[in-house]
C-alpha positions in Angstrom: -62.7 37.5 -36.0 -62.0 41.6 -34.6 -64.7 42.4 -31.9 -64.8 46.2 -31.2 -67.2 49.2 -30.3 -69.5 50.5 -32.9 -68.8 53.6 -34.9 -70.8 55.9 -36.9 -69.5 54.7 -39.8 -71.0 51.2 -38.8 -74.8 52.3 -38.6 -75.8 51.4 -41.7 -74.7 47.7 -41.8 -76.1 47.6 -37.8 -79.5 48.6 -39.4 -79.3 46.2 -42.0 -78.8 43.2 -39.7 -81.4 44.0 -37.3 -83.8 44.6 -40.2 -83.2 41.5 -41.4 -84.1 39.7 -38.4 -86.7 42.0 -37.6 -88.3 41.2 -40.5 -88.8 37.9 -39.6 -90.3 38.7 -36.3 -87.2 37.1 -34.6 -86.2 40.2 -32.6 -87.6 43.9 -32.7 -87.0 46.7 -35.3 -84.6 49.4 -34.2 -84.7 52.9 -36.1 -81.7 54.6 -37.4 -82.1 57.1 -34.8 -82.4 54.6 -32.3 -79.2 53.1 -33.4 -77.4 56.4 -33.2 -78.8 56.8 -29.8 -77.4 53.7 -28.4 -74.1 53.5 -30.6 -72.0 53.5 -27.6 -73.7 50.4 -26.5 -72.6 48.4 -29.2 -70.3 46.0 -30.4 -69.7 44.8 -33.7 -67.7 41.8 -35.2 -66.0 41.9 -38.4 -63.4 39.5 -40.0 -59.8 40.4 -39.5 -59.2 40.3 -43.4 -62.0 42.7 -44.0 -65.2 42.4 -45.7 -67.7 44.6 -43.4 -69.7 43.9 -40.0 -70.8 40.4 -39.6 -72.5 40.7 -36.0 -73.8 43.0 -33.5 -74.8 43.1 -30.0 -75.4 46.0 -27.6 -75.1 46.1 -23.7 -77.6 48.5 -22.4 -77.3 49.7 -18.8 -81.0 49.8 -17.1 -80.8 49.8 -13.4 -78.6 49.7 -10.6 -75.6 47.4 -11.8 -78.0 45.8 -14.0 -77.7 45.7 -17.8 -79.6 44.2 -20.8 -77.7 42.4 -23.9 -80.1 43.4 -26.9 -79.9 43.7 -30.5 -78.1 41.0 -31.3 -77.5 39.9 -34.8 -75.4 37.9 -36.8 -75.1 37.8 -40.6 -77.0 34.6 -41.8 -74.0 33.8 -43.8 -71.8 33.8 -40.8 -73.8 32.2 -38.5 -72.8 29.0 -36.6 -69.1 30.4 -36.1 -69.0 31.4 -32.5 -69.8 34.9 -33.8 -72.7 35.7 -31.6 -70.8 33.9 -28.5 -68.0 36.2 -29.0 -70.2 39.2 -29.0 -71.6 38.2 -25.8 -68.7 37.6 -24.4 -67.3 41.0 -25.4 -70.3 42.5 -23.9 -70.3 40.7 -20.5 -66.4 41.7 -20.0 -67.4 45.2 -20.9 -70.2 45.2 -18.5 -68.3 43.4 -15.6 -65.5 46.4 -16.2 -68.4 48.8 -15.5 -69.4 46.9 -12.3 -72.5 45.4 -13.7 -73.8 42.8 -11.5 -76.9 41.5 -13.3 -76.8 40.9 -16.9 -80.2 39.8 -18.6 -81.7 39.5 -22.0 -85.1 39.3 -23.3 -85.1 36.9 -26.2 -87.0 34.5 -28.8 -83.7 32.1 -28.9 -83.2 31.2 -25.4 -81.4 28.1 -26.4 -78.3 30.3 -27.8 -78.1 32.2 -24.4 -78.5 29.3 -22.3 -75.3 27.8 -24.2 -73.8 30.8 -22.6 -74.8 30.6 -18.9 -78.1 32.5 -19.2 -81.1 30.9 -17.3 -84.8 31.5 -17.8 -86.5 33.7 -15.0 -89.9 34.9 -14.9 -90.2 38.3 -16.4 -91.7 39.7 -12.9 -88.5 39.0 -11.3 -86.8 41.6 -13.3 -87.3 45.3 -12.1 -90.0 47.5 -13.4 -87.3 50.1 -14.6 -86.5 47.3 -17.3 -89.7 47.6 -18.8 -89.9 51.2 -19.7 -89.4 50.7 -23.2 -91.9 48.1 -23.6 -94.7 50.8 -23.7 -93.3 51.5 -27.0 -93.0 48.2 -28.3 -95.2 46.6 -31.3 -95.8 43.4 -29.1 -96.9 45.3 -26.3 -98.8 43.8 -23.7 -98.5 40.4 -25.5 -94.5 40.0 -25.3 -93.6 36.5 -26.3 -89.9 37.1 -25.4 -88.2 35.3 -22.7 -86.4 36.7 -19.8 -83.2 35.3 -19.0 -80.2 36.4 -16.3 -76.5 35.3 -16.5 -75.8 32.8 -13.9 -72.4 32.6 -14.8 -69.9 34.2 -17.2 -69.2 32.3 -20.4 -66.0 31.1 -20.8 
């Protein structure tokens, strides 16, 4: 599997992956515009032999040495192959290279993130700066996502 920074040519594939999961309520939808605006945050996974994008995830800088892993999606036909874990490892590595000290996620899939060294925390433990985008969320103020912080880097 090849993990690389997303390019403009990946936008439609990223949009389709996220839309598929968002349609089931497992993750928040992202507009094409939002994907374009955060394209530099994104890492994609594609098979070495080609065939297109099979996974995506983003590392969004939110505050002083703090970043959020978000927009994690793996093509349903390619799950349970370590692709999501590979994306998270790539994003953590990138974050550490930038000097990020705290990596967190808001998720409906806590078991996946726990398997990578994340621990559940109270949402209130995260700085208010993290919540600036929540006001635009369709789930606000009844958010059911679980806040998790990386306690040890995945191996």
